[in-house]
N, CA, C and O atoms as a GROMACS GRO file, in nm:
protein
  592
    1MET      N    1   0.079  -0.119  -0.007
    1MET     CA    2   0.000  -0.009   0.002
    1MET      C    3   0.090   0.112  -0.001
    1MET      O    4   0.187   0.112   0.074
    2LYS      N    5   0.068   0.215  -0.079
    2LYS     CA    6   0.136   0.348  -0.083
    2LYS      C    7   0.077   0.431   0.001
    2LYS      O    8  -0.045   0.436   0.010
    3ILE      N    9   0.159   0.507   0.076
    3ILE     CA   10   0.116   0.590   0.186
    3ILE      C   11   0.210   0.725   0.172
    3ILE      O   12   0.323   0.719   0.122
    4ILE      N   13   0.154   0.845   0.219
    4ILE     CA   14   0.242   0.959   0.236
    4ILE      C   15   0.264   0.986   0.374
    4ILE      O   16   0.168   1.024   0.441
    5LEU      N   17   0.382   0.972   0.431
    5LEU     CA   18   0.420   1.011   0.578
    5LEU      C   19   0.393   1.145   0.612
    5LEU      O   20   0.438   1.235   0.541
    6THR      N   21   0.320   1.173   0.720
    6THR     CA   22   0.288   1.299   0.764
    6THR      C   23   0.384   1.339   0.901
    6THR      O   24   0.393   1.455   0.941
    7HIS      N   25   0.443   1.240   0.958
    7HIS     CA   26   0.543   1.251   1.075
    7HIS      C   27   0.645   1.176   1.028
    7HIS      O   28   0.626   1.104   0.930
    8GLU      N   29   0.770   1.181   1.092
    8GLU     CA   30   0.886   1.115   1.091
    8GLU      C   31   0.867   0.978   1.158
    8GLU      O   32   0.831   0.964   1.275
    9VAL      N   33   0.896   0.872   1.068
    9VAL     CA   34   0.898   0.743   1.143
    9VAL      C   35   1.028   0.663   1.107
    9VAL      O   36   1.085   0.639   1.001
   10SER      N   37   1.054   0.630   1.241
   10SER     CA   38   1.221   0.598   1.246
   10SER      C   39   1.230   0.464   1.135
   10SER      O   40   1.133   0.389   1.119
   11LYS      N   41   1.329   0.450   1.079
   11LYS     CA   42   1.361   0.349   0.967
   11LYS      C   43   1.280   0.326   0.850
   11LYS      O   44   1.284   0.224   0.782
   12LEU      N   45   1.186   0.449   0.825
   12LEU     CA   46   1.078   0.444   0.742
   12LEU      C   47   1.095   0.582   0.625
   12LEU      O   48   1.106   0.578   0.503
   13GLY      N   49   1.092   0.665   0.693
   13GLY     CA   50   1.112   0.798   0.628
   13GLY      C   51   1.076   0.932   0.690
   13GLY      O   52   1.036   0.936   0.806
   14GLU      N   53   1.088   1.031   0.625
   14GLU     CA   54   1.057   1.152   0.672
   14GLU      C   55   0.911   1.204   0.633
   14GLU      O   56   0.843   1.134   0.558
   15PRO      N   57   0.857   1.338   0.686
   15PRO     CA   58   0.738   1.378   0.650
   15PRO      C   59   0.736   1.421   0.514
   15PRO      O   60   0.820   1.504   0.480
   16GLY      N   61   0.651   1.377   0.427
   16GLY     CA   62   0.644   1.408   0.297
   16GLY      C   63   0.670   1.309   0.198
   16GLY      O   64   0.626   1.304   0.083
   17ASP      N   65   0.751   1.224   0.260
   17ASP     CA   66   0.798   1.080   0.157
   17ASP      C   67   0.667   0.995   0.142
   17ASP      O   68   0.592   0.969   0.236
   18VAL      N   69   0.649   0.954   0.010
   18VAL     CA   70   0.571   0.832  -0.038
   18VAL      C   71   0.643   0.721  -0.024
   18VAL      O   72   0.757   0.704  -0.069
   19VAL      N   73   0.572   0.639   0.044
   19VAL     CA   74   0.667   0.500   0.066
   19VAL      C   75   0.557   0.392   0.057
   19VAL      O   76   0.438   0.422   0.072
   20ASP      N   77   0.602   0.261   0.030
   20ASP     CA   78   0.529   0.150   0.000
   20ASP      C   79   0.526   0.067   0.119
   20ASP      O   80   0.634   0.013   0.138
   21VAL      N   81   0.443   0.042   0.199
   21VAL     CA   82   0.445  -0.051   0.301
   21VAL      C   83   0.331  -0.159   0.299
   21VAL      O   84   0.244  -0.156   0.212
   22ARG      N   85   0.335  -0.252   0.394
   22ARG     CA   86   0.253  -0.380   0.382
   22ARG      C   87   0.119  -0.310   0.438
   22ARG      O   88   0.121  -0.211   0.510
   23ASP      N   89   0.006  -0.373   0.397
   23ASP     CA   90  -0.119  -0.320   0.413
   23ASP      C   91  -0.172  -0.321   0.565
   23ASP      O   92  -0.247  -0.234   0.610
   24GLY      N   93  -0.124  -0.432   0.640
   24GLY     CA   94  -0.156  -0.421   0.777
   24GLY      C   95  -0.090  -0.327   0.860
   24GLY      O   96  -0.142  -0.272   0.958
   25TYR      N   97   0.046  -0.306   0.814
   25TYR     CA   98   0.135  -0.198   0.900
   25TYR      C   99   0.056  -0.066   0.881
   25TYR      O  100   0.025   0.009   0.973
   26ALA      N  101   0.027  -0.047   0.750
   26ALA     CA  102  -0.036   0.088   0.736
   26ALA      C  103  -0.179   0.094   0.797
   26ALA      O  104  -0.208   0.195   0.860
   27ARG      N  105  -0.277  -0.010   0.782
   27ARG     CA  106  -0.406   0.016   0.852
   27ARG      C  107  -0.411  -0.001   1.007
   27ARG      O  108  -0.500   0.048   1.077
   28ASN      N  109  -0.323  -0.063   1.044
   28ASN     CA  110  -0.315  -0.116   1.184
   28ASN      C  111  -0.249  -0.009   1.277
   28ASN      O  112  -0.292   0.015   1.390
   29TYR      N  113  -0.134   0.057   1.217
   29TYR     CA  114  -0.033   0.132   1.286
   29TYR      C  115  -0.015   0.275   1.229
   29TYR      O  116  -0.031   0.368   1.309
   30LEU      N  117   0.011   0.298   1.126
   30LEU     CA  118   0.038   0.428   1.070
   30LEU      C  119  -0.075   0.507   1.057
   30LEU      O  120  -0.061   0.621   1.102
   31LEU      N  121  -0.204   0.473   0.999
   31LEU     CA  122  -0.304   0.547   0.984
   31LEU      C  123  -0.397   0.572   1.094
   31LEU      O  124  -0.476   0.668   1.091
   32PRO      N  125  -0.390   0.477   1.204
   32PRO     CA  126  -0.460   0.521   1.307
   32PRO      C  127  -0.410   0.607   1.407
   32PRO      O  128  -0.478   0.664   1.491
   33ARG      N  129  -0.264   0.615   1.392
   33ARG     CA  130  -0.190   0.704   1.488
   33ARG      C  131  -0.159   0.838   1.401
   33ARG      O  132  -0.090   0.922   1.459
   34LYS      N  133  -0.203   0.868   1.265
   34LYS     CA  134  -0.194   0.971   1.212
   34LYS      C  135  -0.063   1.026   1.169
   34LYS      O  136  -0.039   1.146   1.154
   35LEU      N  137   0.031   0.914   1.149
   35LEU     CA  138   0.155   0.900   1.108
   35LEU      C  139   0.152   0.916   0.962
   35LEU      O  140   0.258   0.948   0.908
   36ALA      N  141   0.050   0.901   0.891
   36ALA     CA  142   0.052   0.885   0.732
   36ALA      C  143  -0.080   0.889   0.705
   36ALA      O  144  -0.165   0.861   0.789
   37THR      N  145  -0.108   0.930   0.567
   37THR     CA  146  -0.238   0.928   0.502
   37THR      C  147  -0.228   0.872   0.366
   37THR      O  148  -0.135   0.891   0.288
   38PRO      N  149  -0.350   0.792   0.341
   38PRO     CA  150  -0.332   0.691   0.205
   38PRO      C  151  -0.288   0.792   0.084
   38PRO      O  152  -0.323   0.910   0.076
   39TRP      N  153  -0.207   0.725  -0.008
   39TRP     CA  154  -0.185   0.800  -0.122
   39TRP      C  155  -0.290   0.805  -0.219
   39TRP      O  156  -0.366   0.713  -0.249
   40THR      N  157  -0.285   0.934  -0.272
   40THR     CA  158  -0.406   0.957  -0.393
   40THR      C  159  -0.315   1.053  -0.502
   40THR      O  160  -0.209   1.113  -0.487
   41LYS      N  161  -0.394   1.043  -0.602
   41LYS     CA  162  -0.337   1.121  -0.722
   41LYS      C  163  -0.333   1.266  -0.686
   41LYS      O  164  -0.246   1.337  -0.735
   42GLY      N  165  -0.417   1.312  -0.606
   42GLY     CA  166  -0.446   1.464  -0.580
   42GLY      C  167  -0.359   1.488  -0.447
   42GLY      O  168  -0.355   1.598  -0.393
   43GLY      N  169  -0.301   1.397  -0.409
   43GLY     CA  170  -0.177   1.408  -0.286
   43GLY      C  171  -0.070   1.479  -0.310
   43GLY      O  172  -0.005   1.532  -0.219
   44GLU      N  173  -0.035   1.489  -0.453
   44GLU     CA  174   0.084   1.579  -0.473
   44GLU      C  175   0.097   1.710  -0.404
   44GLU      O  176   0.206   1.741  -0.355
   45LYS      N  177  -0.010   1.792  -0.397
   45LYS     CA  178  -0.008   1.904  -0.353
   45LYS      C  179   0.029   1.886  -0.186
   45LYS      O  180   0.109   1.958  -0.127
   46GLN      N  181  -0.046   1.779  -0.129
   46GLN     CA  182   0.004   1.764   0.027
   46GLN      C  183   0.136   1.735   0.036
   46GLN      O  184   0.207   1.800   0.111
   47VAL      N  185   0.182   1.642  -0.033
   47VAL     CA  186   0.328   1.616  -0.035
   47VAL      C  187   0.410   1.728  -0.029
   47VAL      O  188   0.499   1.740   0.054
   48GLU      N  189   0.373   1.840  -0.145
   48GLU     CA  190   0.460   1.950  -0.143
   48GLU      C  191   0.438   2.048  -0.017
   48GLU      O  192   0.537   2.110   0.023
   49SER      N  193   0.327   2.064   0.041
   49SER     CA  194   0.298   2.147   0.174
   49SER      C  195   0.385   2.080   0.268
   49SER      O  196   0.469   2.154   0.320
   50ILE      N  197   0.386   1.951   0.307
   50ILE     CA  198   0.445   1.860   0.402
   50ILE      C  199   0.602   1.901   0.392
   50ILE      O  200   0.666   1.939   0.490
   51ARG      N  201   0.652   1.888   0.269
   51ARG     CA  202   0.805   1.910   0.248
   51ARG      C  203   0.857   2.054   0.269
   51ARG      O  204   0.969   2.084   0.311
   52ALA      N  205   0.750   2.144   0.229
   52ALA     CA  206   0.784   2.284   0.264
   52ALA      C  207   0.787   2.305   0.413
   52ALA      O  208   0.868   2.381   0.466
   53ALA      N  209   0.689   2.232   0.484
   53ALA     CA  210   0.707   2.282   0.647
   53ALA      C  211   0.813   2.206   0.706
   53ALA      O  212   0.863   2.243   0.813
   54ARG      N  213   0.854   2.095   0.642
   54ARG     CA  214   0.972   2.007   0.712
   54ARG      C  215   1.097   2.105   0.684
   54ARG      O  216   1.178   2.119   0.775
   55GLU      N  217   1.116   2.169   0.568
   55GLU     CA  218   1.232   2.247   0.515
   55GLU      C  219   1.236   2.367   0.616
   55GLU      O  220   1.341   2.404   0.668
   56ASN      N  221   1.112   2.427   0.641
   56ASN     CA  222   1.120   2.536   0.753
   56ASN      C  223   1.185   2.491   0.887
   56ASN      O  224   1.269   2.558   0.948
   57ARG      N  225   1.137   2.374   0.923
   57ARG     CA  226   1.181   2.329   1.058
   57ARG      C  227   1.318   2.274   1.076
   57ARG      O  228   1.387   2.273   1.178
   58ALA      N  229   1.349   2.225   0.941
   58ALA     CA  230   1.484   2.144   0.939
   58ALA      C  231   1.618   2.248   0.980
   58ALA      O  232   1.612   2.371   0.970
   59VAL      N  233   1.720   2.185   1.019
   59VAL     CA  234   1.830   2.250   1.022
   59VAL      C  235   1.892   2.303   0.877
   59VAL      O  236   1.927   2.226   0.788
   60LYS      N  237   1.898   2.433   0.868
   60LYS     CA  238   1.931   2.456   0.735
   60LYS      C  239   2.053   2.403   0.642
   60LYS      O  240   2.048   2.371   0.524
   61SER      N  241   2.166   2.403   0.733
   61SER     CA  242   2.269   2.334   0.619
   61SER      C  243   2.354   2.237   0.717
   61SER      O  244   2.330   2.225   0.837
   62LEU      N  245   2.442   2.179   0.658
   62LEU     CA  246   2.546   2.070   0.704
   62LEU      C  247   2.620   2.152   0.813
   62LEU      O  248   2.623   2.111   0.930
   63GLU      N  249   2.681   2.269   0.774
   63GLU     CA  250   2.758   2.332   0.866
   63GLU      C  251   2.698   2.389   1.004
   63GLU      O  252   2.760   2.399   1.110
   64GLU      N  253   2.564   2.426   0.979
   64GLU     CA  254   2.484   2.463   1.108
   64GLU      C  255   2.469   2.338   1.193
   64GLU      O  256   2.495   2.340   1.313
   65ALA      N  257   2.432   2.243   1.138
   65ALA     CA  258   2.430   2.092   1.204
   65ALA      C  259   2.567   2.047   1.275
   65ALA      O  260   2.570   1.984   1.381
   66GLN      N  261   2.667   2.084   1.213
   66GLN     CA  262   2.808   2.038   1.280
   66GLN      C  263   2.839   2.127   1.382
   66GLN      O  264   2.919   2.091   1.468
   67GLU      N  265   2.780   2.256   1.388
   67GLU     CA  266   2.817   2.358   1.480
   67GLU      C  267   2.740   2.316   1.628
   67GLU      O  268   2.785   2.332   1.741
   68GLN      N  269   2.596   2.251   1.583
   68GLN     CA  270   2.524   2.210   1.687
   68GLN      C  271   2.559   2.095   1.760
   68GLN      O  272   2.546   2.077   1.881
   69LYS      N  273   2.612   2.009   1.665
   69LYS     CA  274   2.680   1.866   1.737
   69LYS      C  275   2.783   1.912   1.836
   69LYS      O  276   2.790   1.870   1.952
   70ALA      N  277   2.869   2.012   1.778
   70ALA     CA  278   2.991   2.034   1.863
   70ALA      C  279   2.955   2.106   1.997
   70ALA      O  280   3.036   2.105   2.090
   71GLN      N  281   2.817   2.177   2.009
   71GLN     CA  282   2.776   2.221   2.109
   71GLN      C  283   2.720   2.129   2.212
   71GLN      O  284   2.733   2.145   2.334
   72LEU      N  285   2.654   2.029   2.152
   72LEU     CA  286   2.571   1.918   2.238
   72LEU      C  287   2.672   1.833   2.294
   72LEU      O  288   2.676   1.811   2.415
   73GLU      N  289   2.762   1.779   2.207
   73GLU     CA  290   2.844   1.684   2.250
   73GLU      C  291   2.958   1.739   2.356
   73GLU      O  292   3.017   1.651   2.419
   74GLY      N  293   2.993   1.878   2.381
   74GLY     CA  294   3.077   1.927   2.477
   74GLY      C  295   3.024   1.957   2.584
   74GLY      O  296   3.092   2.014   2.669
   75ARG      N  297   2.875   1.922   2.611
   75ARG     CA  298   2.818   1.962   2.724
   75ARG      C  299   2.787   1.840   2.820
   75ARG      O  300   2.762   1.731   2.768
   76ALA      N  301   2.788   1.853   2.970
   76ALA     CA  302   2.746   1.756   3.046
   76ALA      C  303   2.579   1.780   3.069
   76ALA      O  304   2.544   1.888   3.118
   77ILE      N  305   2.486   1.686   3.034
   77ILE     CA  306   2.366   1.703   3.041
   77ILE      C  307   2.310   1.637   3.154
   77ILE      O  308   2.309   1.514   3.145
   78LYS      N  309   2.254   1.699   3.283
   78LYS     CA  310   2.187   1.634   3.391
   78LYS      C  311   2.055   1.627   3.387
   78LYS      O  312   1.989   1.730   3.378
   79VAL      N  313   2.008   1.529   3.392
   79VAL     CA  314   1.840   1.522   3.387
   79VAL      C  315   1.798   1.491   3.527
   79VAL      O  316   1.855   1.401   3.590
   80LYS      N  317   1.690   1.569   3.584
   80LYS     CA  318   1.656   1.570   3.714
   80LYS      C  319   1.527   1.489   3.700
   80LYS      O  320   1.446   1.518   3.613
   81ALA      N  321   1.506   1.384   3.788
   81ALA     CA  322   1.395   1.291   3.782
   81ALA      C  323   1.350   1.270   3.927
   81ALA      O  324   1.433   1.287   4.016
   82ASN      N  325   1.226   1.234   3.957
   82ASN     CA  326   1.174   1.192   4.066
   82ASN      C  327   1.191   1.054   4.102
   82ASN      O  328   1.154   0.975   4.016
   83THR      N  329   1.238   1.006   4.208
   83THR     CA  330   1.253   0.862   4.235
   83THR      C  331   1.216   0.824   4.371
   83THR      O  332   1.213   0.904   4.465
   84THR      N  333   1.186   0.695   4.381
   84THR     CA  334   1.145   0.634   4.506
   84THR      C  335   1.269   0.641   4.596
   84THR      O  336   1.376   0.691   4.562
   85ALA      N  337   1.239   0.580   4.725
   85ALA     CA  338   1.358   0.599   4.823
   85ALA      C  339   1.452   0.502   4.781
   85ALA      O  340   1.566   0.532   4.815
   86ASP      N  341   1.444   0.391   4.716
   86ASP     CA  342   1.540   0.322   4.676
   86ASP      C  343   1.605   0.348   4.533
   86ASP      O  344   1.673   0.261   4.478
   87GLY      N  345   1.584   0.456   4.483
   87GLY     CA  346   1.652   0.505   4.365
   87GLY      C  347   1.578   0.463   4.229
   87GLY      O  348   1.628   0.480   4.118
   88ARG      N  349   1.486   0.423   4.246
   88ARG     CA  350   1.409   0.385   4.119
   88ARG      C  351   1.311   0.487   4.069
   88ARG      O  352   1.235   0.544   4.147
   89LEU      N  353   1.313   0.513   3.924
   89LEU     CA  354   1.222   0.636   3.884
   89LEU      C  355   1.064   0.616   3.892
   89LEU      O  356   1.013   0.504   3.898
   90PHE      N  357   1.007   0.709   3.892
   90PHE     CA  358   0.880   0.706   3.874
   90PHE      C  359   0.854   0.720   3.718
   90PHE      O  360   0.860   0.833   3.668
   91GLY      N  361   0.827   0.620   3.648
   91GLY     CA  362   0.809   0.621   3.502
   91GLY      C  363   0.946   0.624   3.462
   91GLY      O  364   1.036   0.571   3.527
   92ALA      N  365   0.965   0.700   3.335
   92ALA     CA  366   1.092   0.675   3.242
   92ALA      C  367   1.114   0.820   3.222
   92ALA      O  368   1.026   0.902   3.247
   93VAL      N  369   1.244   0.856   3.173
   93VAL     CA  370   1.299   0.995   3.129
   93VAL      C  371   1.221   1.021   2.975
   93VAL      O  372   1.223   0.940   2.883
   94SER      N  373   1.164   1.129   2.973
   94SER     CA  374   1.115   1.152   2.837
   94SER      C  375   1.200   1.225   2.729
   94SER      O  376   1.304   1.276   2.770
   95SER      N  377   1.173   1.236   2.617
   95SER     CA  378   1.267   1.301   2.523
   95SER      C  379   1.226   1.451   2.547
   95SER      O  380   1.313   1.535   2.524
   96THR      N  381   1.111   1.492   2.588
   96THR     CA  382   1.084   1.645   2.647
   96THR      C  383   1.166   1.653   2.754
   96THR      O  384   1.239   1.751   2.744
   97GLU      N  385   1.186   1.589   2.856
   97GLU     CA  386   1.278   1.605   2.981
   97GLU      C  387   1.421   1.636   2.910
   97GLU      O  388   1.492   1.734   2.932
   98ILE      N  389   1.444   1.544   2.832
   98ILE     CA  390   1.607   1.548   2.787
   98ILE      C  391   1.631   1.688   2.688
   98ILE      O  392   1.739   1.745   2.679
   99VAL      N  393   1.521   1.723   2.625
   99VAL     CA  394   1.544   1.858   2.559
   99VAL      C  395   1.535   1.984   2.645
   99VAL      O  396   1.596   2.089   2.623
  100GLU      N  397   1.454   1.962   2.741
  100GLU     CA  398   1.445   2.083   2.877
  100GLU      C  399   1.590   2.090   2.927
  100GLU      O  400   1.650   2.197   2.940
  101ALA      N  401   1.646   1.962   2.958
  101ALA     CA  402   1.790   1.952   3.031
  101ALA      C  403   1.898   2.019   2.927
  101ALA      O  404   1.987   2.090   2.973
  102ILE      N  405   1.890   1.997   2.801
  102ILE     CA  406   1.971   2.033   2.695
  102ILE      C  407   1.965   2.184   2.697
  102ILE      O  408   2.073   2.238   2.671
  103VAL      N  409   1.861   2.268   2.723
  103VAL     CA  410   1.833   2.404   2.716
  103VAL      C  411   1.890   2.457   2.847
  103VAL      O  412   1.952   2.562   2.859
  104ALA      N  413   1.863   2.380   2.933
  104ALA     CA  414   1.894   2.443   3.081
  104ALA      C  415   2.043   2.423   3.092
  104ALA      O  416   2.090   2.503   3.173
  105ALA      N  417   2.135   2.344   3.039
  105ALA     CA  418   2.266   2.324   3.038
  105ALA      C  419   2.326   2.432   2.926
  105ALA      O  420   2.448   2.425   2.907
  106GLY      N  421   2.268   2.507   2.869
  106GLY     CA  422   2.302   2.612   2.764
  106GLY      C  423   2.335   2.551   2.619
  106GLY      O  424   2.423   2.594   2.544
  107GLY      N  425   2.255   2.452   2.595
  107GLY     CA  426   2.282   2.392   2.454
  107GLY      C  427   2.174   2.447   2.362
  107GLY      O  428   2.102   2.528   2.420
  108PRO      N  429   2.151   2.428   2.262
  108PRO     CA  430   2.077   2.470   2.153
  108PRO      C  431   1.957   2.392   2.157
  108PRO      O  432   1.957   2.276   2.197
  109GLU      N  433   1.823   2.469   2.106
  109GLU     CA  434   1.706   2.432   2.109
  109GLU      C  435   1.696   2.301   2.003
  109GLU      O  436   1.728   2.310   1.884
  110VAL      N  437   1.654   2.198   2.054
  110VAL     CA  438   1.624   2.081   1.936
  110VAL      C  439   1.472   2.024   1.948
  110VAL      O  440   1.398   2.030   2.046
  111ASP      N  441   1.451   1.973   1.835
  111ASP     CA  442   1.295   1.924   1.822
  111ASP      C  443   1.312   1.773   1.910
  111ASP      O  444   1.407   1.697   1.888
  112LYS      N  445   1.215   1.747   2.004
  112LYS     CA  446   1.198   1.645   2.093
  112LYS      C  447   1.187   1.510   1.993
  112LYS      O  448   1.232   1.400   2.026
  113ARG      N  449   1.128   1.534   1.883
  113ARG     CA  450   1.109   1.412   1.790
  113ARG      C  451   1.235   1.356   1.741
  113ARG      O  452   1.238   1.240   1.700
  114ARG      N  453   1.368   1.451   1.744
  114ARG     CA  454   1.496   1.389   1.690
  114ARG      C  455   1.568   1.324   1.807
  114ARG      O  456   1.680   1.276   1.787
  115VAL      N  457   1.511   1.318   1.934
  115VAL     CA  458   1.600   1.250   2.030
  115VAL      C  459   1.555   1.119   2.036
  115VAL      O  460   1.435   1.093   2.044
  116GLU      N  461   1.661   1.017   2.033
  116GLU     CA  462   1.648   0.899   2.034
  116GLU      C  463   1.725   0.829   2.151
  116GLU      O  464   1.842   0.861   2.176
  117THR      N  465   1.663   0.740   2.215
  117THR     CA  466   1.740   0.661   2.315
  117THR      C  467   1.743   0.505   2.281
  117THR      O  468   1.648   0.466   2.213
  118ALA      N  469   1.833   0.416   2.316
  118ALA     CA  470   1.843   0.297   2.301
  118ALA      C  471   1.722   0.216   2.356
  118ALA      O  472   1.673   0.119   2.300
  119GLY      N  473   1.684   0.262   2.461
  119GLY     CA  474   1.568   0.182   2.544
  119GLY      C  475   1.502   0.320   2.637
  119GLY      O  476   1.532   0.438   2.614
  120ALA      N  477   1.415   0.279   2.734
  120ALA     CA  478   1.359   0.342   2.823
  120ALA      C  479   1.452   0.378   2.933
  120ALA      O  480   1.515   0.290   2.992
  121ILE      N  481   1.461   0.497   2.959
  121ILE     CA  482   1.559   0.539   3.068
  121ILE      C  483   1.485   0.542   3.205
  121ILE      O  484   1.411   0.637   3.232
  122LYS      N  485   1.505   0.430   3.298
  122LYS     CA  486   1.429   0.401   3.417
  122LYS      C  487   1.512   0.380   3.544
  122LYS      O  488   1.472   0.322   3.645
  123THR      N  489   1.654   0.442   3.523
  123THR     CA  490   1.720   0.413   3.646
  123THR      C  491   1.809   0.556   3.639
  123THR      O  492   1.814   0.630   3.540
  124LEU      N  493   1.873   0.577   3.760
  124LEU     CA  494   1.960   0.684   3.792
  124LEU      C  495   2.100   0.628   3.736
  124LEU      O  496   2.133   0.509   3.737
  125GLY      N  497   2.182   0.746   3.683
  125GLY     CA  498   2.304   0.704   3.643
  125GLY      C  499   2.335   0.754   3.531
  125GLY      O  500   2.284   0.864   3.511
  126ASP      N  501   2.420   0.701   3.427
  126ASP     CA  502   2.478   0.765   3.324
  126ASP      C  503   2.402   0.670   3.204
  126ASP      O  504   2.383   0.548   3.206
  127HIS      N  505   2.367   0.766   3.100
  127HIS     CA  506   2.291   0.702   2.998
  127HIS      C  507   2.348   0.760   2.861
  127HIS      O  508   2.426   0.855   2.866
  128ALA      N  509   2.310   0.705   2.742
  128ALA     CA  510   2.343   0.766   2.609
  128ALA      C  511   2.207   0.797   2.544
  128ALA      O  512   2.105   0.737   2.575
  129ALA      N  513   2.212   0.888   2.458
  129ALA     CA  514   2.099   0.942   2.381
  129ALA      C  515   2.167   0.987   2.246
  129ALA      O  516   2.285   1.023   2.246
  130THR      N  517   2.089   0.984   2.126
  130THR     CA  518   2.131   1.046   1.998
  130THR      C  519   2.042   1.132   1.943
  130THR      O  520   1.924   1.096   1.930
  131VAL      N  521   2.087   1.262   1.903
  131VAL     CA  522   1.995   1.352   1.852
  131VAL      C  523   2.036   1.344   1.701
  131VAL      O  524   2.154   1.345   1.667
  132ARG      N  525   1.929   1.335   1.612
  132ARG     CA  526   1.945   1.348   1.468
  132ARG      C  527   1.921   1.487   1.416
  132ARG      O  528   1.808   1.526   1.386
  133LEU      N  529   2.025   1.559   1.404
  133LEU     CA  530   2.025   1.699   1.379
  133LEU      C  531   2.012   1.730   1.210
  133LEU      O  532   1.960   1.830   1.162
  134HIS      N  533   2.063   1.634   1.145
  134HIS     CA  534   2.064   1.653   0.976
  134HIS      C  535   2.052   1.499   0.935
  134HIS      O  536   2.083   1.410   1.014
  135PRO      N  537   2.015   1.480   0.836
  135PRO     CA  538   2.031   1.334   0.770
  135PRO      C  539   2.165   1.281   0.768
  135PRO      O  540   2.178   1.159   0.764
  136GLU      N  541   2.269   1.356   0.770
  136GLU     CA  542   2.405   1.315   0.774
  136GLU      C  543   2.477   1.344   0.928
  136GLU      O  544   2.588   1.303   0.963
  137VAL      N  545   2.408   1.403   0.988
  137VAL     CA  546   2.475   1.429   1.129
  137VAL      C  547   2.408   1.373   1.265
  137VAL      O  548   2.288   1.399   1.281
  138LEU      N  549   2.458   1.318   1.339
  138LEU     CA  550   2.408   1.251   1.462
  138LEU      C  551   2.497   1.303   1.570
  138LEU      O  552   2.619   1.303   1.555
  139ALA      N  553   2.440   1.348   1.676
  139ALA     CA  554   2.490   1.396   1.785
  139ALA      C  555   2.492   1.300   1.892
  139ALA      O  556   2.379   1.254   1.911
  140GLU      N  557   2.596   1.244   1.981
  140GLU     CA  558   2.593   1.153   2.070
  140GLU      C  559   2.601   1.224   2.202
  140GLU      O  560   2.698   1.293   2.234
  141LEU      N  561   2.482   1.203   2.288
  141LEU     CA  562   2.478   1.269   2.425
  141LEU      C  563   2.519   1.191   2.544
  141LEU      O  564   2.494   1.071   2.538
  142LYS      N  565   2.570   1.230   2.638
  142LYS     CA  566   2.598   1.172   2.757
  142LYS      C  567   2.492   1.242   2.855
  142LYS      O  568   2.490   1.362   2.882
  143LEU      N  569   2.413   1.153   2.897
  143LEU     CA  570   2.313   1.210   3.003
  143LEU      C  571   2.345   1.146   3.139
  143LEU      O  572   2.390   1.031   3.146
  144GLN      N  573   2.320   1.225   3.247
  144GLN     CA  574   2.343   1.180   3.380
  144GLN      C  575   2.211   1.209   3.444
  144GLN      O  576   2.168   1.323   3.458
  145VAL      N  577   2.140   1.084   3.490
  145VAL     CA  578   2.029   1.100   3.549
  145VAL      C  579   2.043   1.102   3.692
  145VAL      O  580   2.104   1.007   3.741
  146VAL      N  581   1.996   1.199   3.774
  146VAL     CA  582   2.001   1.241   3.897
  146VAL      C  583   1.891   1.277   3.969
  146VAL      O  584   1.798   1.341   3.919
  147GLN      N  585   1.894   1.233   4.105
  147GLN     CA  586   1.761   1.274   4.177
  147GLN      C  587   1.707   1.402   4.195
  147GLN      O  588   1.778   1.489   4.246
  148ALA      N  589   1.565   1.433   4.153
  148ALA     CA  590   1.531   1.557   4.191
  148ALA      C  591   1.526   1.611   4.327
  148ALA      O  592   1.492   1.728   4.346
   0.00000   0.00000   0.00000
């Protein structure tokens, strides 16, 4: 089934991309979550508007992405989280909390949808995260989750 992505889907594509996926994946996952719309012949206008909006949000150039990468990787990012008495977190650290910690540390403003972690961060201590600044530039973050 051909679909038009309206949001970024990891390992599938960017907003505005026309991709071919299995029918069940589209019907049961992408379409109900409004991550995509069905492809139609009249959808070309929609594709262009999505791509234009993506260009406005995206980092403009590779050089700017490299500068942001240097700013991000050179900082110690401390994320404060509420914990129980034995040190376990209430829930998990979200990408929104990571972005807020980056800004609090004096780093650049990044889109929360570009922050990726290997798994859910549910413990105190050191963790790693990746920020996709540009299709060719990934910034590796070192996070330190501390008790609030």
